[in-house]
C-alpha positions in Angstrom: -47.7 197.6 -15.7 -46.8 199.4 -12.5 -43.9 198.5 -10.4 -44.0 199.0 -6.6 -40.7 200.2 -5.1 -39.6 198.4 -2.0 -39.9 200.3 1.3 -36.2 200.8 2.0 -34.8 203.2 4.6 -32.1 205.8 3.9 -29.1 204.9 6.1 -26.3 207.3 5.3 -27.3 210.2 3.1 -28.3 212.8 5.7 -25.2 212.4 7.8 -23.1 212.3 4.7 -24.6 215.6 3.4 -24.2 217.3 6.8 -20.4 216.7 6.6 -19.9 218.2 3.1 -17.9 221.4 3.1 -19.6 224.7 2.2 -19.9 225.0 -1.6 -20.8 228.7 -1.8 -19.5 230.5 -4.9 -19.2 227.3 -6.9 -21.2 226.4 -10.1 -22.4 222.9 -10.7 -24.1 221.6 -13.9 -25.9 218.3 -13.4 -27.9 216.3 -16.0 -31.0 214.3 -15.0 -32.1 216.0 -11.8 -35.9 215.4 -12.0 -35.7 212.3 -9.8 -33.3 209.7 -8.3 -29.6 210.3 -7.8 -29.5 213.5 -9.8 -32.3 215.0 -7.7 -30.7 214.2 -4.4 -27.3 215.4 -5.6 -28.9 218.7 -6.6 -30.7 218.9 -3.3 -27.4 218.4 -1.4 -25.4 220.9 -3.4 -28.1 223.5 -3.0 -28.1 223.0 0.7 -24.4 223.6 0.8 -24.6 226.9 -1.0 -23.6 225.9 -4.6 -25.4 227.3 -7.6 -26.9 224.3 -9.5 -27.8 224.3 -13.2 -30.4 221.6 -13.7 -30.1 220.1 -17.2 -33.3 218.2 -18.2 -35.6 217.7 -21.0 -38.4 220.2 -20.8 -41.5 218.5 -19.2 -44.0 218.8 -16.4 -41.7 216.5 -14.3 -38.8 218.9 -14.7 -40.9 221.9 -13.7 -42.3 220.0 -10.7 -38.9 218.9 -9.5 -37.6 222.4 -9.9 -40.4 223.7 -7.7 -39.8 221.0 -5.0 -36.1 221.8 -4.9 -36.8 225.5 -4.5 -39.4 224.8 -1.7 -36.9 222.6 0.2 -34.0 225.0 -0.3 -35.6 228.5 -0.5 -32.2 230.2 -0.3 -30.5 228.0 -2.8 -29.7 229.0 -6.4 -31.3 226.6 -8.9 -31.4 227.4 -12.6 -33.4 225.3 -15.1 -31.8 224.7 -18.5 -33.5 222.7 -21.2 -31.3 219.9 -22.4 -32.7 217.0 -24.3 -29.9 214.4 -24.4 -31.6 212.6 -27.3 -30.8 215.7 -29.5 -27.3 216.9 -30.2 -28.8 220.2 -31.2 -30.4 220.6 -27.8 -27.1 219.8 -26.1 -25.3 222.4 -28.1 -28.0 225.0 -27.3 -27.8 224.1 -23.6 -24.0 224.4 -23.7 -24.3 228.0 -25.0 -26.7 228.9 -22.2 -24.4 227.5 -19.6 -21.5 229.5 -20.9 -23.6 232.6 -20.8 -24.8 232.0 -17.3 -21.5 230.8 -15.8 -19.4 233.3 -17.7 -15.9 232.6 -16.3 -16.6 229.8 -13.8 -17.9 226.2 -13.9 -16.6 224.1 -11.1 -18.3 220.8 -11.8 -20.0 219.1 -14.8 -21.9 216.0 -13.5 -22.9 213.7 -16.4 -25.6 211.9 -14.3 -28.6 211.3 -16.5 -29.4 207.8 -17.9 -32.0 205.4 -19.2 -31.9 201.6 -18.9 -32.9 198.6 -21.0 -35.0 200.4 -23.5 -36.2 199.0 -26.8 -33.8 198.9 -29.8 -34.8 202.2 -31.3 -32.9 205.2 -32.7 -32.7 208.8 -31.5 -33.4 211.7 -33.8 -29.7 211.7 -34.5 -29.7 208.0 -35.5 -28.0 206.5 -32.5 -29.2 203.9 -30.0 -31.3 205.9 -27.5 -29.4 204.5 -24.5 -26.0 205.2 -25.9 -26.9 208.7 -27.0 -28.5 209.5 -23.6 -26.0 207.9 -21.4 -22.8 208.6 -23.2 -22.7 210.4 -26.6 -24.6 213.5 -25.5 -22.5 213.7 -22.4 -19.4 213.4 -24.5 -20.6 216.3 -26.6 -21.6 218.3 -23.5 -18.2 217.8 -21.9 -16.4 218.8 -25.1 -18.5 222.0 -25.3 -17.8 223.0 -21.7 -14.2 221.8 -21.4 -12.7 225.2 -22.1 -14.8 226.8 -19.4 -13.9 224.0 -16.9 -10.2 224.4 -17.8 -10.4 228.1 -17.4 -11.9 227.6 -14.0 -9.3 225.1 -13.0 -6.5 227.5 -14.0 -8.0 230.3 -11.8 -8.9 228.4 -8.7 -6.8 225.2 -8.8 -9.3 222.6 -10.1 -12.6 221.8 -11.8 -14.2 218.4 -12.2 -16.0 216.2 -14.7 -18.0 213.5 -13.0 -19.4 210.6 -14.9 -22.0 208.1 -13.7 -21.5 204.4 -14.5 -23.0 201.3 -13.0 -22.2 197.7 -11.9 -23.7 196.8 -15.3 -20.4 197.9 -16.8 -19.2 194.4 -15.9 -22.0 192.6 -17.8 -19.9 193.0 -21.0 -16.3 193.7 -20.4 -15.4 194.5 -24.0 -16.5 197.7 -25.7 -17.9 197.0 -29.1 -17.8 199.9 -31.6 -21.1 199.0 -33.3 -23.0 200.3 -30.3 -21.5 203.8 -30.9 -22.6 203.8 -34.5 -25.8 204.6 -36.4 -27.0 201.0 -36.2 -30.2 201.2 -34.1 -32.7 198.5 -34.9 -29.8 196.0 -35.5 -28.3 196.0 -32.0 -29.5 192.8 -30.5 -33.3 193.2 -30.4 -35.3 193.5 -27.2 -34.5 190.4 -25.1 -35.0 191.3 -21.5 -33.0 188.7 -19.6 -30.4 190.4 -17.4 -28.1 187.6 -16.3 -26.4 185.2 -16.9 -27.0 185.6 -20.7 -28.1 189.2 -21.2 -30.7 190.0 -23.8 -30.2 192.9 -26.3 -31.6 195.5 -24.0 -29.1 194.7 -21.3 -26.2 194.4 -23.7 -26.9 197.9 -25.0 -27.2 199.3 -21.5 -24.1 197.5 -20.3 -22.2 199.0 -23.2 -23.3 202.5 -22.2 -22.1 202.0 -18.6 -18.9 200.6 -19.9 -18.6 203.7 -22.1 -19.1 206.0 -19.1 -16.1 204.3 -17.3 -14.0 204.2 -20.4 -14.7 207.9 -21.1 -13.4 208.7 -17.6 -10.2 206.7 -18.3 -9.8 208.6 -21.6 -10.2 211.9 -19.9 -7.9 211.0 -17.1 -5.1 210.1 -19.5 -5.5 213.2 -21.7 -5.9 215.6 -18.8 -2.7 214.2 -17.2 -0.7 214.5 -20.4 -1.8 218.1 -21.0 -1.1 218.9 -17.3 -4.6 220.3 -16.9 -6.0 220.9 -13.4 -9.4 219.5 -14.4 -10.1 216.2 -12.7 -12.0 213.3 -14.3 -14.0 211.1 -11.9 -16.6 208.4 -12.1 -19.1 206.9 -9.6 -21.7 204.2 -9.5 -24.8 204.2 -7.3 -25.0 200.5 -6.4 -28.5 199.0 -6.7 -30.4 202.2 -6.1 -34.2 202.5 -6.3 -34.8 205.2 -8.8 -37.2 205.8 -11.7 -35.0 203.7 -13.9 -36.6 200.5 -12.8 -40.1 201.9 -13.2 -39.4 203.1 -16.8 -37.8 199.8 -17.7 -40.6 197.7 -16.3 -43.1 199.8 -18.3 -41.1 199.4 -21.5 -40.8 195.6 -21.1 -37.2 195.4 -20.0 -37.7 193.9 -16.6 -40.3 191.6 -15.1 -42.5 193.4 -12.5 -42.4 190.6 -9.9 -38.6 190.0 -10.4 -37.9 193.7 -10.1 -39.9 194.1 -6.9 -37.9 191.2 -5.3 -34.6 192.1 -6.8 -34.7 195.7 -5.6 -35.3 194.7 -2.0 -31.5 194.1 -1.9 -30.7 197.6 -2.9 -30.6 201.0 -1.3 -32.6 204.3 -1.6 -31.9 207.0 -4.2 -30.6 209.2 -1.4 -27.9 206.7 -0.5 -27.3 205.9 -4.2 -26.5 209.5 -4.9 -23.5 209.6 -2.5 -21.0 208.4 -5.1 -21.5 211.4 -7.5 -21.8 213.8 -4.5 -18.5 212.5 -3.2 -16.9 213.1 -6.6 -18.3 216.6 -6.8 -17.4 217.7 -3.3 -14.7 215.6 -1.7 -11.6 217.7 -0.8 -8.3 216.7 -2.4 -9.9 214.1 -4.6 -7.6 212.4 -7.1 -8.2 212.5 -10.8 -9.0 209.1 -12.2 -10.8 207.9 -9.1 -13.9 205.6 -9.1 -16.4 205.9 -6.1 -19.2 203.6 -5.3 -20.3 201.0 -2.7 -17.5 198.7 -4.1 -15.9 197.5 -7.3 -17.7 194.1 -7.5 -20.7 193.2 -9.6 -22.5 192.5 -6.3 -21.6 195.9 -4.7 -25.2 196.9 -4.3 -25.3 199.2 -1.3 -23.3 201.1 1.3 -21.2 204.2 1.6 -19.0 205.2 -1.4 -15.5 204.0 -1.2 -12.6 204.7 -3.6 -11.2 202.1 -6.1 -9.1 202.3 -9.2 -10.2 202.4 -12.8 -10.3 198.8 -14.2 -8.1 197.2 -16.8 -10.9 196.0 -19.0 -11.7 199.5 -20.1 -8.6 201.5 -19.0 -6.4 200.2 -21.8 -5.1 201.7 -25.1 -7.4 199.7 -27.4 -10.6 200.5 -25.6 -9.8 204.2 -25.0 -8.8 204.7 -28.7 -12.0 203.1 -29.9 -14.2 205.0 -27.5 -12.7 208.4 -28.3 -12.7 207.9 -32.1 -16.2 206.5 -32.3 -17.6 209.3 -30.0 -15.9 212.0 -32.0 -17.3 210.5 -35.2 -20.8 210.4 -33.7 -20.9 214.1 -32.7 -19.1 215.1 -35.9 -16.4 217.0 -34.1 -12.9 216.5 -32.6 -12.5 216.8 -28.9 -9.0 218.1 -28.2 -7.5 218.4 -24.8 
């Protein structure tokens, strides 16, 4: 079942990128760069002189996107690193490669990659495929690279961890620990209704996007207490036309006709990428900031604006649950 993307026009991306400061000498690691927001973020950073480590599952698509990025930015430095977020082992191996390549400098880790409204199945590590892809493997990747980020921050004054959430974080405003446990197959089934009464697919997706925001709140609190110069930031893309919708429609998570109509109210991948690009490049950005077209559930499109972390995940109970369950999942403590 193929889904036809709406013919939307990019409004802001090109002018937005033209105003970004030069990024020469900086190292950026970005997950999920084969298409969508990650691809356009990598394109922008490369244009501005940054070295971009492209973290993707090995596939024809990742090779193709790598070639396209190189052809569009012949002078840019792009480095392909295999990183399958459905495997903790692959994340660990990718982390070691990054440390070898970057040596004493990593300016930005952008945890961008994600999947949406997929069937209730388990990863090879036993976790819900959405939660492992969207949060748990990024939690592990961040833990593995934190020392390098902190070392960079001590030398040059800052480094950044950028997470990618969604307006879907507001579908379920209470983080439930079971979604962070090895309980795939018993996490709500495969109901595909999005609103007002979300089916199992959308509940699981909403929990991952809530986890992305809560992870940022956790990092912000811990980084501040430790007086680290690393900054934790989070963005959302609004309603951006990426491959997420195509994959979800094929998997049965969204109705084809509804998706085609619904996405007409969105924005392009280019414009949707501006939130994470802002978090990666904005001068004098504040730790704990959230950037996106707006803070409301209906904030579907527009230039990224700053708003504060929200109380429904930036609270002691949620942060304690998120951190403990995530550490249990990866089998390691993450100490800052």
